[in-house]
N, C-alpha and C positions, 0 to 999 in steps of 0.2 A: 598374423595370415586368419589365425585360426579363429579371434574373434571379431573379425572381420566376416567370415564366413555364417557364425554362429548369428551374428547379428542379421544379416540377408535372408537368413532361413526366418529369422524368426517375425520378418517385413513379408514373407514370401505366403503369403497366403491372404485370400482375397478381404474376407473379414479385416484382416488386421491391415491392409494396406487400406482398407475405408476409415477405419480407426485413425489411421495415421492421420488422413489428407481433413477429418473433420477437427480433431484437436490441432491441426494446424489454424483453425477461423477461431478458436476462441477456446475456453476453459467449461466442459461441459461434466455431468458428472454421468454417474452409470446408469441412470433413470434415463435421462435424454440422450445418451448414446444407442439406449435399447428400444424407446420409442422411434427415430431415426431409422434404426438397421431395423426392425422389427424380427430381432431375436431374443430369445430370453435372457434372462438377466444373468445366469450361472453359466451359458455360456459365451456372452459376453464379456463377465467378469472375467474368464480364464483366459480371454484372448487379450486382454487391456494387462493382467498380468504379465504374459510372456513379452510384452510389449516393454513392458517397466521394466523388466529386468535384463534385457537387452539395452537400457539405456535409451530406447525410443522417443519413451515416453516419460514425463513427469508425473507423481500421482503424490497429493497434499492433501491433507481431513480440514474440516473446518466443521468442529462440534461432529455430529451424526452423517455428514457429507463427508465424502470425498470427488474432488476434483484430477480432470486430467487435462493435461495438455502438449503441443509439441517439445520435447526435452530441450534445454535452452544451453545446454556446456557438455564438452568432451565430444569425441569425434564419433560416437553416435548418433548424438544429435546434430551435426552436421551432414551423415548420410542420412537422417529424418527429410532432412528439407531437402536433400538432391531424390529421396526416392516420390517424396509430394510432387515437387514439383517438375517428376517424368511422368506425373501423369498426363494424359491427355487432359484438357479443359474443357471438350466436348463429350467424354466419357458421362454414356445415360443416365449408369449407374452413379456417379458420382455428381451428374446435374441435379439427382433424386434426390439425393443426400443430403447438397447443400439447403435445396429449397425446401425438405423437411426442417432442416435447422435455421435456415430464417424464419418457420412460423417459429419455431422453437423462441426465438430470442426476440420476437414481435409480443411473443406472450408473455416473456420477462419484463421485456420494458412496460406495459401496460400494466403489468405489476407492479412494478418499480415506481411508476409514476405515481400510477392509485397512492402508493404508500405516502409517496411524497409531497401531493396535495394537499393528507391528511397530517400532516405533520408539518407540512412547511411554513406555518403563521410563526412558532416558536423562536426560526432563524430572522423571517425577516424582522420580527417585534424585536431582537436582538439589535440588527443591524442595523434599523433605523435612529439606535441612539449611537451610534460612533462613524468615523469615517469612511467613505464608501469604499466596496469591498476592491474595485479597481484599484485604488494609490496604496492599499495594501500588497495586493500582488505586483503591482511597479515597483515598488523597494523591494522587495525580497527578491525578482527578478535581476534590478542594480547588487544587490549583494551576492546572488552566485557569477562565480569564474563566467567571463565572455564567452570562453570555449567550449563549458559548459562542464558536467562531470560525466563519472565512470556510472559509478552505483549510488542511488538515492533511494534513502527511506523516509519514506511518510507516516509519521504516527500519530493514529488517532484518526486516518485520512476520512472519515464520516462517509460522505459522498463524493470521494474523491474529489474535490474541488482543487488541491496543491499538486495532484497529480496532470489533472487536465494542464493547470498552465507552468510547472515547472516540469514538469516529463520531457516537453520538446528538448529540455534543454541535456536531459540525460540520457546514456545509452541504454541504461535499463532502469526503471523506478518499481518500486515496491511500495505498496501503501496498508499497513497493518490497520485492524478493529474489533473491536468486540464483539459489535452490532452485523448479525447477519442479514437484517432488514438494511443495513445501510449498506454494505457490502454488495447489494443486489444493483441497489440503485448506480454504486462506484461502478460496476461492473458495465454494466447498461452505456453510461458517460462513456468509458474511454473506450466502447468497443464504440461507438457512436463518432467518436473524434479522431475513430484509427490509431489507436495508442496503444498499440500490439506490443510494444516494450514493455508495459506497462500491466503489473498486475496488481490485485489486492489479495491478502489473506484473512482470515481471522486470529487473532492471534490476543496476547493480556501486554501491554505495553509495560510491565514490569518486569515480563519474564519475554522477552523478544526470542525468538527460534532461530537465530541467526549466532555464526557464531564471534566470538570480538574482533572486530577490526575489519568486520565486512565493507563499509558503506563511506566512499567520499563526502557526503552529503544526507543530512537528517534535520527534517522539516517538523517540529511539533507546534502546529499551528489553530490556536482557541483549545487549548486542551486541558493548560495547566488549572485552569481553573475548576474543571469538574475532577481533578484529582485528589484520593487521598491523602498522596504525598507527592507534593511537583518535586520533592528535593530527589526522591528515588528516580522516579521520571527521567529526569536530566541525567541522573547517575547510570542509571540502561541505555539513553540514548548516548552517550560517552564510550561506553563500553563498545559500540559495536561500528563505532566509528574507527577508520585509519589514521595513524597519525599526521595532523594538519587535514586531516578532515574537520568539516565545516557544518556547524550547527546554527542552523536558524529557529528560534522561541519566539513563540508568537501569542501574546495573550496583551489582558489590558493592563492598565496603570492604574493604581488604589483607588476606588472608587467607595460611594456611598449607598448604590443601588439594591435594597434589602430586597427590591421585588426579583433580581435575580437570582438569587438564594431560595427563594421563597414559590416561585414559579417556575425556574429554569435550571433547577436542580445545580445551580452553582454554588462550590463549597467556599471558594473563594475569593473575597471581590477585590481582586486587582493584585498586583503586586511589586514591589516596589525596586528599581534598579538593582538597590545595594543587596536586598537579598537574592534577588537572583544573580548575581554577581557571585556571594559566598558562595551558593550550591554549584555555579559552574564550577570555580576554582577548587572546590573540596573533589568535585567528581572528573578533575585531571583538562580540563576545560580553559584556554587565556577567552575571557571577552575582549572584545571591541567596542567601538562607538555604540552608545544606542540609539536606536530611529524614534522617536516619536513622533506620532501623529496623531497631531489634537480633533477630536470629534468634539458633539453634543450630543450629552454632556461625557461620552467615555470617550477616552485618550487609547490608540492599542500602540503598545511599544514591542519591538522588535529587538530582541537582545543576540546579537550573532557569537560566537563563540568558536577556538577552534580547538584542536585535539592537541594536547599537548603529547610529544614523542617520548617513548620511553617511563611512562608514569604509572604508578598502581592508583586509578581513582579510591575515594574513600568509600568504606561502607555508607548503606542508606542511613543507618544508628548514629553512624560519627559523623553525617553532614548534617542532622539532625539537631544534636547535642553540640557543633558546632555552631550554628547558626542561629539556635534558639528559637527557630521557624517553629510552627505548628501548621500540621497537614488541615 
């Protein structure tokens, strides 16, 4: 009862209740919340700290930025949703806050769209060389359990397309990427799609910020060819999968398009089924039947694999030396 009273006390203040309501509508920075509330940053930061300490908000860093959103787990998280739902929808203060929030989202969307327009050519150029993305996405959906998964991770999420496609099949989905610009686009797309259970984080794909055995499924879509060490990436993906968890790795079969290396920063010109299978085996994964989707001239391969129960994945150095592969 003492914990409950402490949590209620943390929320029992006008500004903090407004913050809860705003953070229920998406991931927001201190700067954005300051703009909406019209209060000083130190004051807003102090209120946010109290809410985080009470377990009502989640805080996560992305470079020099910190984002806040309504807590997702625990008793305090459930109470946070109850409190937000109890605020009258016609409350004038809340109405004004949400109008200002929408203005910030529009500005964010316009900025993301501008960035994507400037960089979209590289994606469209590559996509024209292989099978249509729709076919790849439909194949991935067929490989996911028909009744969905609990926790889904998209490694190298980019603009969040895999979260848009596979997110509806998951109870909760997280996408990670190093590019802040890409994540800005992904956030906008997820908000527009209404996928509030899907989130993105800035993170190193070789050192994922999640405990071992956290996810039921993981996707690595068109990321391996950029990786310094694809073997290490698959090993890290295996680490965060639960026993029996599903990995879906998507990339190109071997090809000779050197222009992709010179002009689009591809480090590898595709992968054989044998080398991917070797990496998966040493990472503690059982490989399933490979799906090949021929294009002109690039073929897209999908390598499904399942996390073996009670096994210790090999270290990255072991994987590289055993497979004989070079990054």
